DOBATI-311808 format. One record per residue: y, x, z of N, C-alpha, C, CB in turn; residue number from 1; residue in one letter; chain. Coordinates in pm, 1 decimal. Each point is the difference from the previous one (the first is absolute). Glycine has a CB too. Example, Ala and Ser with C-alpha at 12.3 -4.5 7.8 and 13.67 -1.06 7.14 Angstrom:
MILUM       n_yy       n_xx       n_zz      ca_yy      ca_xx      ca_zz       c_yy       c_xx       c_zz      cb_yy      cb_xx      cb_zz     n   res   chain
MILUM     -569.0     1319.0      780.0      119.0      -89.0        0.0      120.0       90.0        0.0     -117.3     -189.2      124.6     1     A       A
MILUM      222.3      154.2     -196.6      119.0       82.0        6.0      109.0      -77.0       73.0      -62.8      118.4     -214.5     2     S       A
//
This chain:
MILUM       n_yy       n_xx       n_zz      ca_yy      ca_xx      ca_zz       c_yy       c_xx       c_zz      cb_yy      cb_xx      cb_zz     n   res   chain
MILUM     8135.0     -232.5        9.5      -61.0      139.5       13.1      -51.2       58.6     -127.7      -64.1      -60.4      225.1     1     M       A
MILUM        9.7      -33.7     -306.0      -45.5       48.1     -122.5      111.9       54.4      -97.1     -186.6     -162.1       34.3     2     R       A
MILUM      297.6      113.9      -36.9      107.3       43.1      -84.8       46.2      142.6       39.4       70.2     -242.6      -31.3     3     D       A
MILUM      -78.2      276.1      164.5       28.7      128.5       42.2     -108.4       95.8      -42.0      128.3      -94.2      185.9     4     V       A
MILUM     -255.4       56.3     -162.5     -107.8       85.6      -43.4       -9.2       18.7     -146.4     -115.3      -69.7      193.8     5     L       A
MILUM      147.7      -31.6     -279.5       12.1       16.6     -140.3       94.9      104.8      -39.4      -57.5     -226.8      -20.9     6     D       A
MILUM      178.0      232.7       87.7      100.7       97.7      -34.5      -40.2      140.5       33.9      166.6     -172.9       33.5     7     R       A
MILUM     -212.0      197.6       91.3      -39.3      126.3       44.3     -139.7       38.4      -53.5      143.6      -35.7      201.5     8     I       A
MILUM     -218.1      -51.3     -252.3     -141.3       39.8      -48.9        3.8       25.6     -146.2     -112.7     -138.3      175.5     9     G       A
MILUM      219.9      108.6     -244.2       18.3       41.4     -140.1      -11.3      155.7      -16.8      150.8     -205.3      -34.3    10     D       A
MILUM     -229.7      241.8      -49.4      -26.0      148.4      -19.3      139.4       74.7      -25.9     -243.5      -50.5     -103.0    11     S       A
MILUM      326.6      -12.7       19.5      131.9       75.3      -23.8       82.1       15.1      119.9        3.1      -84.1     -222.7    12     W       A
MILUM        2.9      -33.1      297.0       74.3        0.6      123.4      -44.5       99.7       97.7       39.3     -227.5      -37.2    13     S       A
MILUM     -162.7      246.7       43.5      -66.9       92.8       96.4       41.2      145.1      -40.2     -204.7     -163.3       37.8    14     L       A
MILUM      195.6      188.0     -175.1       44.4      141.8      -43.4      146.0       20.1       20.4     -177.7        7.3     -171.5    15     L       A
MILUM      265.0     -111.6      152.8      140.1       17.9       14.5       36.5       36.8      152.0       36.2     -167.5     -199.7    16     V       A
MILUM     -102.1       81.6      285.1       26.5       25.3      150.4      -57.1      136.4       27.7      -12.4     -250.0       72.3    17     I       A
MILUM     -103.6      293.0     -111.3      -41.6      134.5       45.1       97.6      103.1      -55.3     -244.6      -70.1        9.3    18     I       A
MILUM      297.9       57.6     -130.2       90.0      101.6      -53.9      139.8       -6.3       55.2     -133.6       -5.5     -201.7    19     N       A
MILUM      168.7      -92.3      280.9      131.1      -17.5       58.9      -13.3       34.2      152.5       67.7     -183.7     -176.8    20     L       A
MILUM     -188.2      222.8      223.4      -26.2       22.5      136.3       79.9      105.8       66.5     -213.3      -76.7      -51.7    21     Q       A
MILUM      231.7      189.4      -28.8       57.4      119.8       47.2      161.0       -1.7       -2.6     -216.8      115.8      -82.1    22     E       A
MILUM      267.8     -178.5      -30.9      145.2       21.9      -20.5       41.4      -96.7     -109.7       -6.9      249.3       70.4    23     R       A
MILUM      139.7     -276.7      -84.2       45.8      -71.6     -115.3      -31.6       63.9     -129.7      171.7      -83.1      138.2    24     P       A
MILUM     -197.3        7.3     -250.0      -36.7       58.6     -120.4       64.9      -76.5     -109.5     -211.7       82.2       94.5    25     V       A
MILUM      262.7       -3.8     -195.5       62.2      -62.7     -117.0     -109.2      -58.3      -94.5      198.2      162.9       18.0    26     R       A
MILUM     -150.3     -255.2      -93.3      -89.7      -83.4      -88.0      -96.6       80.7      -90.8      183.3     -169.7        0.8    27     F       A
MILUM     -126.9      262.6      -75.2      -75.8       87.0      -90.6      -98.5       88.7       77.6      194.9       -1.0     -160.2    28     N       A
MILUM     -155.4       49.2      270.5      -89.7       89.6       79.5     -116.3      -84.8       46.3      191.7      151.8       78.9    29     A       A
MILUM     -163.3     -275.2      -39.1     -104.6      -92.5       45.4      -97.9      -29.7     -111.7      159.5     -100.8      163.3    30     L       A
MILUM     -103.6       70.3     -283.6      -77.8      -27.0     -124.1      -94.5      111.7      -20.5      185.5     -128.4     -104.5    31     K       A
MILUM     -129.6      263.0      107.2      -84.2      113.1      -28.6     -102.7       28.6       97.5      179.5       85.1     -112.7    32     R       A
MILUM     -170.6     -130.6      230.5      -96.3       10.4      111.7     -107.2     -101.9        5.5      177.2       96.2      118.6    33     S       A
MILUM     -160.9     -208.7     -182.5      -90.4     -103.7        1.9      -65.6       -8.8     -146.8      138.5     -123.5      192.2    34     I       A
MILUM     -260.4      182.9     -214.1      -63.5        6.7     -121.7      -30.0     -136.3      -55.3      -88.6      214.6       67.8    35     E       A
MILUM      120.1     -242.6     -190.8      -41.6     -114.2      -73.8      105.7     -117.4       19.0     -249.5       75.1       27.5    36     G       A
MILUM      347.7      -62.3       60.6       94.6     -117.3       13.2      104.9       -2.6     -113.0      -30.4        7.6      251.8    37     I       A
MILUM       49.2     -104.1     -312.7      106.7      -20.3      -99.7      130.1      -17.6       71.0     -158.5     -104.1     -161.5    38     S       A
MILUM      273.8      124.2       78.2      125.3      -11.5       60.7       30.2     -148.1       36.7       74.6      205.5     -128.3    39     Q       A
MILUM     -128.0     -294.8       55.3       21.5     -146.8       25.5      -76.1      -32.6      124.9       27.4      -60.2     -247.1    40     R       A
MILUM     -152.8      105.2      272.0      -68.2      -29.4      118.9       54.9       65.2      118.7     -188.8      -31.8     -131.7    41     M       A
MILUM      230.2      147.7      124.1       67.2       66.3      111.7      124.8      -85.5       39.2      -83.2      235.3      -78.8    42     L       A
MILUM      162.2     -280.7      -14.9      117.7      -77.5       20.6      -29.5     -138.4       76.1       94.5      113.6     -213.7    43     T       A
MILUM     -204.5     -177.8      157.8      -32.0     -124.3       59.2      -56.1       30.5      130.6      -36.9     -112.6     -214.0    44     V       A
MILUM      -37.1      217.4      250.5      -54.8       19.1      129.7      103.1       38.3       91.2     -208.8       58.7      -90.6    45     T       A
MILUM      301.2       22.7       60.6      116.5       36.9       88.1       77.1     -127.7       36.5       20.9      232.4     -109.4    46     L       A
MILUM       10.4     -311.6       13.9       76.0     -118.3       22.6      -68.9      -85.2       99.8       91.6       10.8     -226.2    47     R       A
MILUM     -216.2      -35.5      203.5      -84.3      -79.3       93.9        0.1       48.7      142.2     -140.4      -50.2     -189.8    48     S       A
MILUM      123.4      180.9      202.5       -2.9       65.3      128.1      135.8       -0.2       65.0     -185.9      139.9      -79.1    49     L       A
MILUM      292.4     -135.0       -6.9      133.3      -12.7       62.4       30.6     -142.7       36.3       77.7      195.5     -129.0    50     E       A
MILUM     -121.1     -296.3       57.1       15.6     -140.9       27.3      -69.2      -24.0      139.5        4.8      -66.7     -258.4    51     R       A
MILUM     -124.2      126.2      286.5      -71.2      -25.7      117.8       44.7       72.0      116.9     -176.3      -46.4     -136.5    52     D       A
MILUM      281.0      137.8      115.8       51.1       80.2      111.3      -71.4      127.5       35.8       73.0     -207.9       79.3    53     G       A
MILUM     -153.5      242.1     -173.5      -77.7      131.3       27.5       67.1      116.1      -59.1     -211.4     -120.3        2.8    54     L       A
MILUM      287.0      102.9     -107.5       73.6      119.3      -60.8      146.0      -34.3       -7.8     -200.7       72.2     -138.6    55     V       A
MILUM      278.2       39.7      147.2      142.7       -8.4      -20.6       39.3       80.4     -110.9       35.5      -41.1      227.8    56     R       A
MILUM       53.2      -24.9     -313.9       54.3       67.4     -116.7      139.6       47.5       31.6     -139.6     -139.7     -154.8    57     R       A
MILUM      174.8      262.0      128.3      126.9       47.6       25.7       58.7       60.8     -130.4      -63.7       38.6      244.3    58     T       A
MILUM      185.9      -81.5     -279.1       71.2       55.5     -116.7      103.0       99.8       44.2      -36.0     -210.6     -126.2    59     V       A
MILUM       27.5      339.9       89.5       92.4       91.7       36.7      118.9        3.6     -109.9     -190.1      131.0      128.5    60     K       A
MILUM      312.8     -123.8      -67.9      110.8        0.7      -95.4       28.3      125.0      -67.8       88.6     -164.1      130.9    61     P       A
MILUM     -174.2      194.9     -217.8       11.5      127.9      -91.1        0.0      -35.2     -139.5     -116.0      136.4      160.8    62     T       A
MILUM      145.3      -47.5     -248.6       -2.9      -24.9     -135.5     -103.8       80.3      -71.1      231.9      -57.1       16.2    63     T       A
MILUM     -337.5        0.7      -76.0      -31.0     -133.8       15.7      -55.1      -39.9      131.1      -31.3        4.3     -228.8    64     P       A
MILUM       28.9     -127.2      259.6      -49.4      -45.2      136.3     -134.5       43.5       25.7      137.7     -192.0      -10.2    65     P       A
MILUM     -166.6      235.2      137.9     -127.5       39.6       42.9      -56.4     -121.4       78.1       62.9      253.5        7.3    66     E       A
MILUM     -186.5     -291.8      -35.1      -60.3     -105.6       80.1     -122.3       51.8       72.9       85.1     -171.4     -160.2    67     V       A
MILUM      -86.2      155.1      289.8     -116.4       47.6       80.9      -64.6     -124.8       68.1      111.2      235.1       43.5    68     E       A
MILUM     -240.5     -218.1      -28.1      -76.2      -98.2       69.0      -62.0       59.9      136.1      -49.6     -112.6     -232.6    69     Y       A
MILUM       56.2       33.9      331.4      -54.3       46.3      127.1      -61.5     -122.7       67.7      173.0      191.2       23.4    70     A       A
MILUM     -265.7     -150.6       67.7      -67.5     -107.3       87.2      100.2      -49.0      104.4     -233.1      106.4      -29.4    71     L       A
MILUM      238.7     -225.6       56.2       76.8      -56.9      121.3      -77.0       25.4      120.6      104.3     -179.8     -131.1    72     T       A
MILUM      -55.3      134.8      237.5      -70.0       16.4      125.2     -132.9      -74.6        3.5      219.7       28.7      108.8    73     E       A
MILUM     -215.0     -154.5     -171.1     -121.8      -71.7      -18.4      -97.6       65.5      -86.1      124.2     -192.2       34.9    74     V       A
MILUM      -62.8      243.3     -150.9      -83.8       79.0      -91.5      -77.8      123.4       60.5      166.0      -74.3     -169.6    75     G       A
MILUM      -85.1      147.1      259.1      -61.0      113.1       64.5     -113.2      -55.0       91.1      220.5      138.8       -9.5    76     Q       A
MILUM     -206.1     -248.2       72.1     -105.6      -41.9       93.6     -133.1      -34.4      -70.1      181.0      -86.5      150.0    77     S       A
MILUM     -168.1       42.6     -276.5     -120.0      -25.2      -75.8      -49.9      122.5      -70.1       73.2     -230.0      -28.1    78     I       A
MILUM        8.8      338.5       17.4      -35.1      117.4      -64.1     -114.8       75.4       77.2      237.7        9.2      -92.3    79     A       A
MILUM     -236.2      -22.0      225.0      -99.7       72.1       84.9     -143.1      -48.4      -34.1      173.5       25.0      189.0    80     V       A
MILUM     -203.6     -161.9     -193.0     -138.4      -37.4      -26.3      -22.5       19.5     -160.3       -5.9     -177.2      211.5    81     P       A
MILUM      106.3      161.1     -292.6      -26.8       27.0     -137.7      -37.5      147.9      -28.1      156.7     -187.0      -52.1    82     I       A
MILUM      -75.0      274.3      122.1      -29.3      144.4      -10.3     -147.7       33.9       47.5      252.8       46.8       39.4    83     G       A
MILUM     -299.8     -113.8       64.0     -141.2       18.3       44.0      -89.4      -45.0     -107.2       57.6      -31.4      236.6    84     A       A
MILUM      -40.1      -80.8     -298.6      -65.0      -49.6     -107.5       -7.2       99.2     -116.0       69.8     -220.5       78.0    85     L       A
MILUM       46.5      270.3     -110.2        5.1       98.6     -112.4      -84.4      131.1       41.6      242.7      -91.8      -75.4    86     G       A
MILUM     -238.1      137.1      192.8      -77.0      112.8       43.0     -147.8      -24.5      -10.4      183.3       60.0      148.6    87     L       A
MILUM     -230.2     -192.8     -106.2     -136.4      -31.7       -8.2      -44.8       -1.9     -154.3       19.9     -135.5      226.2    88     W       A
MILUM       70.6       82.9     -309.6      -35.5      -10.5     -144.8      -18.7      144.2      -54.5      133.7     -223.6      -29.2    89     A       A
MILUM      -38.0      322.4       66.4      -19.9      133.2      -45.6     -123.0       68.2       40.2      227.6        8.0       -0.4    90     A       A
MILUM     -259.0      -31.3      130.1     -105.5       73.8       68.4     -137.2      -70.9      -56.4      155.4       61.9      228.2    91     Q       A
MILUM     -163.4     -182.6     -270.7     -116.7      -71.8      -36.0      -13.0      -23.3     -146.4       10.1     -101.8      215.5    92     N       A
MILUM       80.3      125.3     -295.1       10.9      -28.1     -137.4     -132.4       46.0      -78.6      260.0       24.2       24.1    93     R       A
MILUM     -301.6      104.1       11.4     -119.0       52.2      -67.1     -127.5      -70.8       29.7      110.2      209.2        4.1    94     H       A
MILUM     -113.9     -271.9      119.1     -123.0      -73.5       41.9        5.5     -140.5      -72.9      -12.9      123.9      239.3    95     L       A
MILUM      126.5     -181.4     -263.3        7.6     -122.5      -89.9      -39.8       21.1     -136.8      174.4      -75.2      132.3    96     L       A
MILUM     -118.6      191.3     -192.7      -38.0       38.3     -135.5     -154.2       17.7      -21.7      225.1      111.4      -13.2    97     V       A
MILUM     -281.4      -44.5      112.1     -141.1       18.6       -5.5      -80.8     -128.8        8.9       41.0      219.0       97.8    98     Q       A
MILUM        4.0     -307.7       -1.6      -72.1     -130.3        8.8       16.2      -83.2     -128.0       35.7        1.2      249.5    99     A       A
MILUM       78.5       -0.3     -310.6       24.0      -75.9     -131.3      -94.0       61.6     -101.3      250.4      -51.9       48.5   100     R       A
MILUM     -247.1      184.5      -59.5      -99.1       59.3     -107.0     -139.9      -38.1       27.9      145.2      195.7      -33.4   101     A       A
MILUM     -192.0     -192.2      148.7     -129.9      -34.2       36.7      -34.4     -142.9      -33.2       16.2      168.4      173.3   102     R       A
MILUM       75.8     -257.4     -133.2       -9.7     -151.2      -21.0       -9.1      -16.0     -157.7      145.5      -69.0      223.9   103     F       A
MILUM      -51.4      127.5     -295.6        3.7      -19.5     -134.7     -131.4       48.8      -73.1      251.3       18.4       22.3   104     D       A
MILUM     -307.9       98.0       23.1     -117.0       52.7      -57.1     -116.3      -83.6       22.5       91.8      212.7       25.6   105     A       A
MILUM      -92.7     -278.3       97.0     -112.3      -89.4       29.8       10.3     -141.4      -55.5      -26.2      132.5      200.3   106     E       A
MILUM      146.8     -170.8     -246.0       21.5     -129.7      -36.2       46.5      -21.8     -155.2       53.4      -30.5      251.0   107     N       A
MILUM      -85.8      127.6     -325.3       33.7      -10.3     -146.6     -107.7      -48.7      -78.9      148.2      176.7       22.3   108     V       A
//
């Protein structure tokens, strides 16, 4: 069980899954939507998610070839709880920032 939780608990994996929840996305669009991720880290994350059966990579026969990434059925099933976690993070981020500032002020 730990190996599965390690994969989906990785912050980059969470962000990739959240960004693929709505529709298939091309690599560069995905990179632009995930602040701070390097090209290498996005590649590693996508390959790991593909290996685990959560993401599907589709190469379209165009010139140049277009590559899209989408969640598989299993990936969609984990996207629901991850989406809820993302919503919680967005709604409560300011509280965590305040708590950190308060803690840092009291413990410096």
